[in-house]
C-alpha positions in Angstrom: -1.2 3.5 -18.1 -4.1 2.0 -19.5 -6.6 4.4 -21.8 -10.0 2.1 -21.5 -11.5 4.9 -24.0 -8.3 4.5 -26.8 -8.3 1.2 -26.1 -12.1 0.8 -26.6 -11.3 2.7 -30.2 -8.4 0.3 -30.8 -10.7 -3.0 -30.7 -13.8 -1.4 -33.1 -11.2 0.0 -35.4 -11.7 3.6 -35.2 -7.8 4.3 -34.5 -5.2 3.3 -35.9 -3.6 1.1 -33.0 0.1 2.3 -32.8 -0.8 6.2 -34.0 -2.9 9.2 -33.2 -5.1 9.1 -36.0 -8.2 7.4 -37.5 -8.6 4.6 -40.2 -10.8 7.3 -41.7 -8.9 10.3 -41.6 -5.8 8.4 -42.4 -7.3 6.1 -45.4 -3.6 5.9 -47.6 -1.7 5.0 -44.5 -4.2 2.4 -42.9 -4.5 0.5 -46.7 -0.5 0.3 -46.6 -1.0 -0.8 -42.8 -3.0 -3.1 -44.3 -1.2 -4.8 -46.6 2.5 -5.2 -44.2 -0.1 -6.3 -41.2 -3.1 -7.3 -41.1 -3.7 -7.8 -37.3 -3.7 -3.6 -37.4 -6.8 -2.5 -38.8 -10.4 -3.4 -38.8 -11.8 -5.0 -35.4 -8.7 -6.2 -33.6 -11.6 -7.8 -31.0 -12.8 -10.1 -33.6 -9.0 -10.3 -35.0 -7.3 -11.0 -31.7 -9.5 -14.1 -31.0 -10.2 -15.3 -34.9 -14.1 -14.9 -34.9 -16.2 -15.2 -38.0 -17.8 -12.3 -38.1 -17.0 -11.4 -41.6 -18.8 -8.3 -41.0 -16.7 -4.8 -39.9 -17.8 -1.2 -38.1 -17.4 1.1 -41.1 -18.5 4.7 -42.0 -19.8 7.4 -39.7 -19.1 5.1 -36.3 -14.9 5.4 -36.8 -15.7 9.4 -36.6 -17.0 9.3 -33.3 -15.3 6.8 -31.4 -15.6 3.4 -29.9 -16.6 4.7 -25.9 -19.6 7.4 -28.3 -20.2 4.9 -31.3 -21.9 1.7 -28.9 -23.7 4.6 -27.2 -24.8 6.5 -30.1 -26.1 3.1 -31.3 -27.7 2.0 -28.0 -29.4 5.5 -27.7 -30.5 5.2 -31.1 -32.3 1.9 -30.5 -33.3 3.1 -27.8 -35.0 6.0 -28.9 -36.7 3.4 -32.2 -38.6 0.8 -29.4 -39.4 3.8 -27.2 -41.1 5.4 -30.6 -42.9 2.0 -31.6 -40.9 1.8 -34.7 -40.2 -1.2 -36.3 -36.8 -1.8 -36.6 -34.6 -0.8 -39.8 -34.7 -2.6 -43.0 -31.5 -3.1 -44.2 -32.4 -3.2 -47.8 -35.0 -1.1 -49.7 -37.9 -2.4 -52.5 -35.5 -3.2 -54.6 -33.1 -5.1 -52.9 -30.1 -2.5 -52.8 -28.7 -2.4 -49.0 -30.5 1.3 -47.4 -28.1 3.7 -46.7 -25.7 3.8 -43.5 -27.8 5.8 -41.5 -25.2 9.1 -39.4 -24.1 7.9 -36.1 -24.2 10.8 -33.6 -23.4 10.6 -29.7 -26.1 10.8 -27.8 -27.6 13.6 -26.0 -25.6 14.7 -23.2 -28.1 14.9 -21.0 -29.3 11.3 -21.2 -28.0 8.2 -19.0 -26.6 7.4 -22.3 -24.1 9.8 -22.4 -20.7 8.8 -21.7 -20.4 11.2 -19.1 -23.7 10.1 -17.6 -21.4 7.0 -16.3 -22.3 6.3 -12.1 -18.9 4.4 -12.4 -17.1 7.0 -14.3 -16.4 7.0 -18.0 -13.0 5.3 -18.2 -14.7 2.5 -15.2 -17.2 1.9 -18.3 -15.4 1.8 -21.2 -12.9 -0.8 -19.0 -16.4 -2.8 -18.8 -18.1 -2.9 -22.2 -14.3 -3.8 -23.5 -14.8 -7.1 -21.2 -17.7 -7.4 -22.4 -16.7 -7.4 -26.3 -14.1 -9.8 -24.8 -16.6 -12.7 -23.1 -19.0 -12.2 -26.8 -15.8 -13.0 -29.0 -15.2 -16.0 -26.7 -18.4 -17.6 -27.0 -18.1 -20.1 -29.1 -15.2 -21.6 -27.7 -12.2 -22.1 -25.6 -9.1 -21.1 -26.3 -6.1 -23.9 -25.0 -2.6 -23.3 -24.9 -2.3 -23.5 -28.9 -4.5 -21.1 -29.2 -3.2 -18.6 -26.1 0.4 -18.5 -28.7 -1.9 -17.4 -31.5 -3.8 -14.8 -29.7 -0.4 -13.1 -28.0 1.5 -13.3 -31.1 -2.0 -11.2 -33.0 -1.7 -9.1 -29.9 2.0 -8.2 -30.1 1.7 -7.5 -34.4 -1.4 -5.5 -33.7 1.1 -2.5 -32.3 -1.1 -1.9 -29.0 1.1 0.0 -26.1 3.0 -3.2 -23.8 -0.5 -2.1 -20.7 -2.7 -2.7 -23.1 -1.6 -6.0 -24.5 -0.9 -7.2 -21.0 -4.9 -6.4 -19.8 -6.3 -7.5 -23.3 -4.3 -10.9 -22.5 -5.4 -11.1 -18.6 -9.1 -10.6 -20.0 -8.9 -13.3 -22.7 -7.4 -16.1 -20.3 -9.8 -14.7 -17.6 -13.3 -13.8 -19.8 -15.8 -12.0 -17.3 -18.9 -13.8 -16.9 -22.5 -13.1 -17.6 -23.9 -12.8 -13.9 -21.0 -10.8 -13.6 -21.3 -8.4 -17.0 -25.2 -8.0 -15.8 -24.4 -7.3 -13.0 -22.1 -4.8 -13.4 -25.0 -2.4 -15.2 -26.0 0.3 -13.2 -28.4 2.0 -15.2 -30.8 0.8 -18.1 -29.0 2.9 -20.3 -25.6 0.6 -19.8 -27.6 -2.7 -20.0 -28.1 -1.7 -24.0 -25.1 -0.5 -23.9 -23.2 -3.7 -23.1 -25.8 -5.9 -25.4 -24.9 -3.6 -28.0 -20.8 -3.9 -27.6 -21.5 -8.3 -27.4 -23.1 -7.8 -31.1 -21.0 -5.4 -32.3 -18.2 -7.5 -31.8 -19.9 -11.1 -33.2 -21.9 -11.8 -36.1 -24.2 -14.4 -34.7 -23.9 -17.2 -37.1 -23.1 -20.2 -34.7 -25.3 -21.3 -32.2 -23.0 -20.9 -29.1 -22.9 -17.4 -30.6 -26.4 -16.4 -31.0 -27.2 -18.8 -27.5 -24.3 -16.3 -25.4 -26.4 -13.4 -27.1 -29.7 -14.7 -26.4 -28.6 -15.7 -22.8 -27.3 -12.3 -22.2 -30.1 -10.2 -23.2 -32.9 -12.1 -20.4 -30.2 -12.0 -17.9 -29.9 -8.5 -18.7 -33.9 -8.5 -19.6 -34.1 -6.6 -22.4 -37.5 -6.6 -24.2 -37.6 -8.7 -27.1 -38.7 -6.1 -28.9 -35.9 -3.7 -28.0 -33.0 -6.7 -28.8 -34.3 -6.3 -32.6 -34.0 -2.9 -32.7 -30.1 -3.2 -31.4 -29.6 -5.8 -34.2 -31.1 -3.4 -37.0 -28.9 -0.7 -35.7 -25.5 -2.3 -35.4 -26.6 -4.1 -38.9 -27.0 -0.6 -40.2 -23.2 0.7 -39.6 -21.7 -2.9 -40.8 -20.5 -4.1 -44.0 -18.8 -6.7 -45.4 -15.8 -7.5 -44.6 -13.5 -7.2 -47.9 -12.3 -10.7 -49.5 -9.8 -9.4 -52.4 -6.4 -10.0 -52.2 -4.9 -6.3 -51.9 -8.1 -5.7 -48.5 -7.6 -6.7 -44.9 -9.8 -9.5 -43.8 -11.5 -9.3 -40.7 -10.0 -11.9 -39.3 -7.1 -14.6 -40.0 -8.2 -18.3 -40.8 -5.7 -20.9 -39.2 
């Protein structure tokens, strides 16, 4: 039976696909796995679709799990927005990258907490996965050749058969923005869907930036709130390793 929360962990890189351990807990195993199979580490949603993210989720976001990480980021951005704060600076006065903030799951009594999802945690986790796949597919059409490459990558990634089938089905038929917007049953879920989409891609291309802007507009998110999501997501992403021994965030073709 498909486990949406585990698949979300796999996609965001908070677990090593095919194992029960996190990247942080099994650093040695992750390093070896990266050398043997770079597709099995990093943010799988970017790896599978070949997006040019160039940055990867790291640090405290890997400790709390995919669903809680997305909820925690969305909650933090929303709280900063409501407080009237300016979006966090990613560098200090000397230009040194700011220290990554500790990411915590949202409080259990807020609608951002996964347990508060009206449609249930698993169903909303599936919707977040669909949002990530739609975002990763924002910059191009998948033809037969690319579909085969993706299928090969899915197979190598170490996911179970049901998860592979689900991913391939969603990749071939990504959800529309209309469907994503309709799925958001609370204001918190609107912020979380945008957060998950922004986690998936770096808006370096016009198509990716346009997709995120359109999604934010359709979700009716204020510009200032979107700025806080951008800053919050950026705070837990670091440049992907570029050395020959380190895992890469995507595979060049």
